[in-house]
N, C-alpha and C positions, 0 to 999 in steps of 0.2 A: 480464304482457301481452306477447304476441309479435306484432309487426306489422312491416310493411315500408312503404316509401314508396308513395304512392298510385299511382305510375306503374310500380311494379315489384312483381311477386309478390303481387298483391292476393289471390290464393287463400289466402294464409296467414291472412287475416282469417276465412275460413270455419271455421277450426278454433279460434278463440279464444273464451274465455268471454265477453269483452266483446261480441263480435259476436252471440253467442247471447242475451245480455241485451237488446241493442237489438232483436233480432228478436222477442224475447218481448214487450217493451213495445209494439212495433208491432202484434203480433197481438192484444194486449189492446185497443189502440185500435180495431182493426177490429171488436171486439165491443162497442164503445160505452163502453169504459173509458179515458178519456184518461190519458195518462201524461207525465211529465217526466223527462228524463235530463240531468244536469249532468256534463259530461266535463271533468276538469281534468288537467293534466300539466305536467311541466317543459319547458323549451325544447328543441325538437328531438326530442321523444319521439314525436310523430306524432298529435296530437289532430285536426289538420286532415285528415291522411291517413285516419284512421279514419272521420271524418265523411263524407268524400267517398265512400269505399268503401261505407259504409252507405247513403248516399243513392242510389248506383247500384243497390244491391240492392233498396232500397225501390221505386224506379221500375220495375225489372224485375218486381216482385211486383204491380204495378198501383196502388200508392199514389200519391197526389198529393204532390209535393215543392215546398215553398216555402222557398227558401234565401236567406240573406243573410250578409254578413260585415261585422263592425264594423271601423272604421278611424279612426285619429286625425284624418285629413283631414276626416271627416264628423261628428266629435263635435259640432260647433256647428251642423250642418245639421239642423234640426228634422225629425223623422220620416224621416230618411235610411234607417234599417234597415227601417222599416215599408214604405217605398216599394219596397224590394227584395223584401220578402216578398209584398206585395199590390199589384202594379202597378195604378194607378188605372184603366186601360183593360182590365184583365184580368177573368177570371171572378170573382176574389175582390176586385175593386175596392172592394166594400163595406167591406172591412177597412180600407183606407186612409182612406175617408171617415169610418168609425167612429172611427179614431184622431184625426182632426182634429176630429170633433164633440165628443168628450169632452175634448179639449185637455188642460189641466193639471189638470182636475177629477178627483180620484181617488176622490171619495166615491161616485159612481154616475152612470149615464147619464141623460140627459133623454129626452123623447119621440122626437126624431129619432134619438138614439143607440140607443134600444130597437129602433126599426124597422130601423136599419142592422145591429144585432146579430142580429136575427131573420133578415134577408136573408143575412148571413154564415153563420149556423148552418145554414140550409137548404142552402147550397152545400157547406158542409163535410161535411154528413151524407150526401152523395151517394156518397162513397167515403173510405176511410182517408186521412188527410192528415198529412204530416210537416212541421212548422215547425222549421227548423234555422237557428241563428245561430252562425256561427263567430266567435270572439273577441268574445263578447257584452259583455265589459267595456269595449269601445271604442264601444259603441252610444251614440247621443245620448240625453239624459235623457228626452225625450218618447217615444222608441221603447221605452226600458226601462219607463216607466210603462204603456205600452200592453201590453207583454208581460206585465207583472205583472197587468194587468186580465184578459187572456186566460187566464192560469193559474187565476185565481179562477173565471171564468165557464164555462170549457170542460171541466169535470171529467167530464161525462157525454157529451161529443161524441167521435166517433172521430178524435181529434186527438192526435198524439204531438209533443211539443216537445223538441228536442235543442239544448242550448246548450253551447258550449265556452268555457273560460277557462283562463288560465295559473295554475300554482301560484306563490304569492308575493304580494308586496304589491300587485300590479296586478290582483288578481282582482276579481270582481263585488262591488259594495257589500254589506255585511253585511245591510242591510234587504231587498235584493232576494233574497239567498240565503235569508233567513228565510222570505220569502213562498213561495219554491219548496219549501222543506222542509216547509211546512205542507200541501202537496199530498199526498194519501194514496198516490198512485202515483209519488212522486218517488224517483229513484234517483241516487246519486252514483257516478261511474265514474272512478277514478283510474288513469291509465296509468303503467306502469313501463317502464324500458329493456328491451331484448332480453336474454334470458339467453344463456348460452354456446351452448345448442342452437339458440336463435333466430338467433343470428349465423351459426351453421353452416348453417342452412337458406338464409339469404340468400346466403352465399358459395357454397354448393354449386351454386346455380342459374347462376352466372356463371363459375366457375373449375373447372379440371380436378380430378377427384376425388382425385388423388394429393397435391394441395397444400391441400386444404380444411382438414384438422385444424390444420395449422400456421398457415395464414392466419387461420382463425377464432379461434384462441387469441390471436394477435397483435392482431387487430382488436378483439377484446373487451377485451383489457387496455388498449389505447390509448383506445378510445371509451367504455368502460364500458357498452357495449350501446346507446348512443344511436343510433337508426336513421339520423338525418341524417348523423352522422359515419361510420357504417358504410358507407353508400352512397358517401360522399365518398372514403373509403379505397379502396373498390372501384374507383372511377373513376381514382384516382391509380395504383392497381395495374395497371389495364388500360393506362394510358398508359405506365407504366414497362415493361410487358411488350412493348408495341409497339416501344419504343426499344431494348430490351436483350433478348438471348436468355435471360438469367438475371435475372428481375425482382427489384428490391430490395424487401425487405419490412421494414416497421417492426419494431423489436425490442419484445418484450413487456416487457422489463425496464426500459426507459427510454423515456419518450415523447419526450424531447429527442433521443435518438438516432434516432427514427423520422422526424424532421422532413425530412431530405433525400428520403425515399421518399414520405412523405405531404405533398405540397406544395400545388399550386394548388387543387384541388377541396376538399381538407381545410381549407385556410385560408378559402376562401369559405364553406364550411359552418359553420365556427367563428364567422365573422362574422354569418352569416345568423340564427342563433338569438338572438344578443345584440343586434344592431342592429335592434330592432323598435320598436314604438310603446310601449315600456315603459322610460322613462328611468331609473327606479330600478334596474331589472335591469342595464342597461348600465353605469351608474356603479359599482354594487357589484361587478359582474364585473371591471371595470377595476381596482378596488381589489384584488381577489384576484390579478389578473394582475401588478400592480406588486409586491405584497408577497411573492408566491410562497410558499415554505415558512414564511415568517414571519407569514403571515396568520392573524389571529384575528378573530372578529366585532367585538370592541371596537376593534382597530386599524383594521380596514377602515372602521368607522363614523367614526372620527376622520379618516381619510385623505380620504374622499370627502364628508365633512360630511353624512352621512345618519343617521337615527335607528338606534339599536341594534335595535329591533324590525324595521325594514325590512330591515336586513342579515341578521338571523336568518331572515326569510321568504325572502329571495333565496337564502341559503345552503341552506335546505331545498329550494327549487326546483331549484337546481343539483345538489344531492345526489341527489334523486329522478330527475333526468334522466341520472344516471350521469356527470356532467361533473366532479364533485369526488371526490377520494380522500384521506381524511385531512385535509380542510380546504384542499387545494390542487388545482389543475387536474390531471387525469390526464395531459394532454399539454401540454407547454410550448408547443407550436405554437398551441394555443387562445389562451393569453394573449398570445402574440406577435402573432397575427392581430388581436386586439382592439386592442392598443396601437398597431399600425401605422395604424389608422384614427382615432386621436386626433390632433388637431393638435399640432404640435411643441411649442409653448409650453405647452399644457396638460399634455402628457406630461412635459415637463421639470419643471413645477411639482409634478406628482404625485411624481416621483422625489425632488425636494428635500424635500417634505413627508415622504415615507417615510423619508428619511435622518435628518431631525430626530426623527421619531417613534421610530424604532428606536434611535437614539443615546440618546434620553431614557429608553427602556425598558431600556437596558443590553444591547442585542443584541450578538452577536459582531462584532468589528471587520470581519471579512471580509464579513459580511452588509451592514453599513452601507456599506462601501466600494463594493460593486457599484452602489448607488444614487448615490453620489458620483461614480463614474466616468461614469455616464450623465448626471448633472446636477450639476456642482460647486457647492459651497456655500462662500462666502467667510466662514467663521467659524473662530475659533482652534481649536476642537475637531476640525475636519475634517482638518487636517494631521496631528495626533497620531493620529487614527483611521486615516488612510491608512498611516502608518508601522507601526502595530500590525498592520494587516491584511496589509501586505507581509511582515512577519516570520512571521505565522501561516500565510499561504499558502505561504511557503517551507518551513516545517516539514511541511506537508501535501503537498508535492510539486507545488504549482500555481505553477510558475515564471512563466507568462505573467501571471497575476493579480498576482503579487508585483511584477513589473516595471512593470505598468500603474499600480499604486498609487504606486510610487516616482516615476514620471514626473509624475503629477498632483500629488503632494506637492511635487515640485521646482518646478513651475510656480506653486504657490500660496504658496511660502515668501516672506516679506516682509522678514525680518531676516537678518543674517549668522548668528546662532545657529540659526535655523530651517533655513537652507540647509546649514549644517554638519551639522545632525542628519540631514537628508535624504541628504547625501553619505555620512555614516557608515553609514546604513542600506543605501545602495547597495553600499558596500564589504562589509558583513557578508553581505548576500544574494548579491552577485556572487561572493564568495569561496566560498560554498557551491555555487554552480553551477559555477564554474571560476575559480580565483584569477587567471587571466590577465586576467579582466574588471576586476580591481581596479586595475590599474596606472594607468589614466588619471585616477583620483580621488585617488591618494595625495598628489600635489603639493598639491592643494587642501586636503586634510586636514592636512598638515604646516603649511601657512600658517595654517589655522584654529587649530591648536594653539599656534602662536606668538602669535596674537592673543588667545588665552585664550577662544576661542569653543566649546571642547569640554569635555565632562565628563571627570572623571578616568578613568572606565571606558572611555570612547572612546579616551582617550590610550593606555591599556594595549593596546587592540586595534591602534592604529596601530603601536606598537612591534612587535607580533607580525607584522603584515602587511609592514612594512618589512624585518624580518629574513627573512621567508619569501621576499621578492622580491629578496634579495641587495643590499639598500640599507642596509648596516650603518652608515655614517657618520650618515645621517639617523635611523636607529633609535637610535643612541647619543645623539644630540641630544634626541630625543623622550623617551628613558628618563631622561636627566639632568633634563629639565624636569619629568617626573613625580616623580622623586626629590626635586627641590627643593620641589615643591608638598607632598609628604609631609613633608619636613623642616619646612616652615612650618606644619604642623598643619592643612592643609585637610581638611575632612570627606570621608570616603569614599575618600581617596587611598591610605591605608595598606593597605586590603584589596586594591585593584587592583595596587598596587606589589608586594605579597606574591605575588599570582598571577603577574604577568609575570616577576618574578625567578625563581620556581621553574620556569616554562616555559623561560626562557632557560637556566637552569642545566643542564637535561638536554637541551636542543635546541641552543643556541648558546652554550656556556660562555664563549668569549672576549668575547662582547658583554656578558654580565652582569658579567664581571670588570672591564670597562673603565669602569664607572660607579662613581664614588666613593660611599662611605657617607655618613651624615649630616654636614653641614658643621660642626655643633657637637655632637660626641658627648658633651661634658661637660655640656651643658644637660640638666637633669633632665626626664624625660618622664613625663607622666601616663599610666598604663596606660589603654588604651581597649578597649572591646569591639569586635570587628570581625567582619564576616560572612565565613564560610569557605565558599566555593562548592565543589561537587564537583570542578571542574577544579583549584582550588587544592589541595584535599586530596589528590587523585590525584597531582598534581605532587609533593607532599611525599613520598608513598609511593614513587613512582618514583625520586625523587632519593635516598632512603635506600637503595634497592636498588642503585643505581649507585655509590654512594660507600661503603657499609658492607657490601654483600653481602646475600644473601637470608637470611631467617629466617621462622619460622612466623607471627610477628606481622604482618609486612608482607604475606605472602600472604593472611592472613585479612582485613586491612584492604582490600586490593585487591578481594577478592571481595565484601566488604561494600559497597564503592562501586558495583560493577557490579550488585549485587542491587537497589540503589535507583535504577538508571538505566534509561531507555528510549531507544531510538534517536532518536525524533523530539522528545524533550523535554530532552535533555541535550546540551550542547556537545560536539563530537567530541573536544576536547582532554582532557576528563575520561575518556571512553571509551578514548582512545588511551593515556593515561598508566597507567590501571589495568590494561589488557590487557598493556602492555609490562612492567609491574611483575611480573606473573605469568610472562611469558616469560623475563625476565632473572633471575627467582628460581628458574629451573629447573623450572617447572611448566607446560610446554606443554600437558599434558593438561587442566588447568583452563582455560587460556587458550583452547583450541580450543572448549571447551564454551560459554564466554561469547561468544566472537567469532562462532561460528556462529549463536547465538541472535540476536545483534544484526543480522547479515546477513539472517536470516530476517525480522526486523521491517522491514528496508528493503524487503521485498517484491520487486516486479519491477524496481525501480530498478537500473539498471546504470551510471548516470552520476552525477556530483556528487562534491564533495570528501569528504564523509563516507564514501560508498561506496568511494571511492578509498583513503582512509586505512585503513579497516577491511580492505579486500582486501589492502593491502600488509602489514598486521599478520598477516593470515591466511597470507600467503605465507611470512613469517618463521617463523610457528609450524610450518607444514608442513616447512620446511627443517630446523628443529631436531628434528623427528620423523623426518627422513630420508625423507619422502614427496616424492620428486623431481618426479613429474608434477604433483602438486597444487601444489607450491611454484611451479613454472613457470606453471601455469594462473592461480593467484591473482595472481602478479606481473604477468602480461600484462593481467589484468582491471583491476588497479590503474592501470596505465599508460594504459589506454584509457578509463578512467572520466572523466579530465580530460586536457587537453592537456599535452604535455611541458613547455612553458614555464610552464603553470599550476602544475606541481609545485614550481617554484622550487628552493630549496636542499634541500627534502625529497625530491627525486627520487633521492637516493642510496640510500634504503632499499629501494624496490621494484626498482631496478636491481641492488642488491647481491643480493637474493633471486633475481632472474632469472639473473644471471651465475653465482652459486654453484650453482644447481640445474642449469643447462645444462652447466656445467663438469663437475659430478659425473656427469651423464648421458652424458658423452662427446661432447657437442656443443660442442666448444671453438670451432668456427667461429662458431656462433650467439652464444656468450658474447663472443667478440672483437668481433663486429659491434655488440653493445650497448655494449661499452666504448668504441667509437668515437663514440658519441652525445655531442654537446656538452652539457656540464654547467656550471652556474654556478661561478665561481671561489670564491664564498663557501661553497659546499657543503663544501669541505675544512676549514672551520672550524666544522663542526657534527657532531653525533652521526651524522647520516646519512653524512657524509663518512668517518667511521671505518669504518662497515659497508661502504661502497663500496670503500675502499682495501683492507680485509681480503679482500673477495671477489675483487678484482683480484689480490691476492697469490696466492690459490689458483688463479686462472687461469694465472698465471705458472708455478706449480708444475706444472700439468697439461700445459703446452706446453714443459716442460723448460727453464725459465729460473729456476733456484733463486736466483741472485744478485738478480734483480729482485724475486722473491717475498720474499726476506729483507729487502730494503730497504723494501718496503711494510709488512711485519709490524712491523719495528722502528719505522717512522714512526708506525704505529698505536699502538704501545706508548708511545712518547714523548709523544704527544698525550694518550692516556688517563691517563697518570700526571700530566701537567701539569694536566689538567682535573679531576682527582679522580674519574675514572670507571674506575679500573683494577680491574675485577672480572671474573674468568674467565667467569662465567655470562653476562655481556654480551658481552665481546670476548676470547676465548681466544687472544690474540696470541702468548703465549709458546709454547704447544704448536704453533701454526702456524709460528712462527719455528724451533722445534726440528725440524720436518719439513724446512724449508729447509736447516738446518744439516746434517741427516743426508744430504740430497741433495748437499750440498757436501763431504761427507766429514769433518764435524766432530762426532763423537759426544760428545765431552766437553762442548762448548758446548751441544749439544742437551740433555744430561743436566742441566746446570746450569739451563737455562731451565725444564725440566719440574719439577725439584725446587722451583724458586722459585714456580711456579704452584701446586703442591700446598700451599704455605704461605700463599697469599693467601686473603682472605675469599671464600667460595664455591668454593674449590678442592677442597673435599671433597664437593661434590655429585656425584651419580651420573655425570652426563654428563662433567663436567670431570675427575673422578678417573679415569673409565674411559678417556678419551682419553689422559690423562697416563700411566697405567700401560702402555698400549700402546706409547707412545713410550719410556718408561723401559725396557721390555723390549728394545726395539730397540737401546738403548745399553748393555745389560748383557751378562752372560755367557750363552752359549747354554743352559747347563743350567738357569738360573733363568727363562728366558723362558716356558716352558709355564705355570708357576704364576702369574706376573704376568698373562699373557694370559688365563688362565682367570678370574681375578678381573675383568679388564677386560671380558670377554665378559658375565659375570654382571651387572656394573654397567650396561653399555650396554643389555642386555636389559631391565633394570628401568626405565630411563629412557625407552626406546622410540625411541632414535635409530638407525634402521635402517642409515643410511649408515656411521656410525662403527662400528656393530656388524659390518657387512660387512668393514670394514677390519681390525677386531680378529680376526675369524675367519680372514681371509686370513693375518695374521701368525701366528696360532696354528697354522694348518695347516702353514705353513712350519717353525715351531719344532718341532712334533711329528714331522714328517718328518725334521728334522735330528737329533733325539735318538733316532731308531730306532723310532718308533711309527707306521708307515704306516697301520695299520688305523684308529687314531684320527684321523689326518690326513685320511683319506678320508671318515670320518664328519663331521668338521668342515667339509670342503669341500661335502658335500651339504647340511649345515645352511646354509652360506653361499649355496648355490644357492637354497634356499627363501626366504631373506631377500631376495636380489636380486630374485626374482620378485615378492615382496610390495611392495617399495618402488620398483620401476621402475628398478633399478640394474643392468640386464643389461650395459651397456657397462662400468661400473665393475667388475663381477664378472670380465668377460673380461680387463680390464686387470690386475687384481690377481692372478688365478690363471694367466693365460696358458695354457701347455701342461700345467700341473700339474693341471688339472681332470679328475677321473675321468669316463670316458665312461659315460653311463647305460645305453647299449645295447651295451657292449663285452663283457659276460659272458653266458653262456648263460641263457636265460629272463629276460633283462633284469635279472639280479641281479649285484651286484658286492660284493666285500669282505665286510663284516659282514652284508650282505643275504643272501649265500649261507650264511654261518655261522649267522645267526639262523634262516634258513629250515630248516636241518637240525636245529634243536633240537626235542626231543620236548616234549609238553605238560607233563610233569613237570619237565623241565629249565627250561622257560619260567617255571613258577611259582616254582621255587627261585631263578632268576636275578632275577626281579622283586623278591622279598623281600630278597635279598642286596643288590641295588642300593639298596633303601630303608634299608639300614643294620642289618637284623636279624642277630643272631648265628645260628650253626648250630643251637644248641639251640632258639632261638625259632622258627626256620624249621621245625624238626622238629615242635614242638608245634602250630604253626598248620596244617601239612600232614598231621599224624598219621603221620609217618615217623620213622625213627631218625636220630640224629645222623650215623652213618656213611653212611647213604644220602644225606643232604644233602651230605656231603663228596665222595662218588662223583659225584653230579650236578654239583657245582661243578667238579670236575677235568675232566669231559668238556666242560663249558661253556667253561672257560678254553681248552681245546685248539681247540674249534670256532670261538671268537671271536678267537683269537690274542692273548689277554691272559695275564698271568703270575700275577695274584693278585686278591683281592677289591678292593684299592685301585684296580688298573687297570680292573676292571669298573665301579666307581663313576665313575672318571674318564671312561671311555668313554661312559657314559650322560649324564654332566654336560656333555660336549662336544657333545651333540646338542641340537637344538631341543626344548624340553620340551613338545612337543605330540604328540598321538596320531598325527600324520601321519608321523613319522619312524620308520624301521625299528626302532631300539632301543626307543623308547617304545611303539610298537605291540606289540612283543614283551612288554614289561612289562605293558601294559594287558590284553592277552589272557590273560597268565598269571594275573593277579589275578582276572580274570573267570572263568577256568577253575576 
């Protein structure tokens, strides 16, 4: 059914099937066949509008119209509706007198009644008559009895009766409906909301054509096609259009988001359909508004204390009116408008009942909490629910809801234990937002720990937060208390102590070492099963990598942990430890896969401690891959995700990545500015301090302060050995110190440091060995350098560290030039140029090569060195060269190319001359010294030869 408000666009009714049906029944009445039409519809769909429009058409066609409207105010007034239909002093006054004459006697009329009925019939037969009653369900009982009487007696008179009623529990009584349905010409007419096309017709008459499709889609999505709401949305749209040159339009995806644009008129319309003479409808609608997405017929029935059948009927009415979608209001503004007109105390009671109802049904804590926030409940379960809701809301990124729940939980806490639990929750959630927010609550938590008002798990968290905030003495005290509780055999303490010790061991080693072991180690201990959390397990894996070096097993364990973790469901300590285990095991390729996946799960979040930590790890991964721009970008993102004070002692890690990347990129001024940032003193007693000091040492090297750099590197080494974290894959301080020794002119000491690193656990990994071989070449004989550097280049290419590869290529280029192989030196330099372009190391490239870089455009046709030589090779020479470079013998080459062995030798002789090499070994070395990609001249030559 497509209809509009009676005051607007009534011409739409002329084209509706419903209007045609009414006209047909009226025409039948004109031929002496009386008819009855019962119109029912949900609230706001427009049954009154349809009736008014039809009555106007009936009047225009010459029919007599007798209209009335039921009202709750006249329910007790006997014959109130009859008086409207047949005024006593009017031409049909006999009808009113007839109604009074038959009174409550339903069996049949007396003599006076017969005479009055005949008089009424004579008047009615003069012309077709329409008897219309709007909201017939509200008519008084006497009038309903008279209407039923007329239905039975006027079947052959030219009378059409039209009655309207609502869909739902407040419809006409079943006995009355049964009487109507027995009439041979009775029709039921059920009205439905406007379709998408119907809304488009309504909108197009009042809005510019260019905006009609978008507005119609939005209005239909919000209103469900309910005409009352559609016109209200149009009114609000026109008002917004008058106030703003770009009118605000409600979003089709969310009714709640449409509330600012659909305001006054929409709210009034939402109230108009519900606040009628139908108390069951209003009560049930309020129940749906209160429960929202948690609404079910059974819950609503319990909430508003109405029968389940009545709720089902109202739900059907609301659904057919387009007001519900999936059991909830399409627009949150509808429910809001209803509840705003309920008195405050009743609304609060509904919220409290909803909270108890949902809590009893096991609804999610965040759902129950919304009702508690609106109307607090002084019951023990309420505080626990608010704490659970705060934690869940934080995981879902709803920080405001989380903080609101914590504030209310704090107000309702009645004991020291409850207050301590609330404060602990504030610390955990505040730490996730920004650890700076935690500081005001730590003192209270330490006091609660001393009183014994905290659980062991909470005590472990306190140790972590105190250490993070550079409050080491209090952290030691708290850890000692936790250790004493574990020594006393308190349940649950052992697992938490295990976790916090592992976290401290790889984060703040001096703090963990300062706490003594069990006070009575000789006392026999009964083995206990303990819970191993992902964070504790990941901490063990990271600790093993840092103390024993990497191996395949630890890499597999770290990936297994990450495979079972999700961003929003796992504490960030577990993710951090597992990712760092991969990084420090020399597998940045796997670490970047998992870290990028976790950052994608974070979605659009750019703030928060978890995002900050993951971004910091991603910066460290990029640094170890030699991706300097990415390392700088992720480090800056990490530092902006939370405040610098919020980073606490952990600020050293993102600062180290930022200083290291900007230093290597040639931005020593930027690196120096970051090193001037104030950092906590306690940072230098943590793993983060080691990384920071190591990065500062490389900054000193870059600005030509080798003595200061050596001091930083040796300090790092001393602490790493003291803390049991002396693994080159984590902190290659020996090779860094060797660079400083070389800058100071001490090659012997540099050589000793490099050889020592090669013997350490993890010293044989590709990256660590590649860097060590480069420095070993720098301390050795010139004749041995090319071979060492060739192996260094191969190792660094395999591990993917572009910056260290660039340094190795620079040293190799210099070594080749020194031993009289300028062609291979130029090829190596071009390889280095490609690497620098890929990793954003242009400044480092210029610094390493200075004036020794071959000019790309210095030779004719843009070709230099081997590019000219390779360009002069014939196709046959290219094929022979490619196969020779791949290690094939002359005889094998001849068989593959179907030429003689002597022809192969002649081709190779000419190739050696053109490329400036002396033999097959030099040819292989020349190709090996290039980037093994098809983009380099030598490899392009080989690829084209094989293809040929």
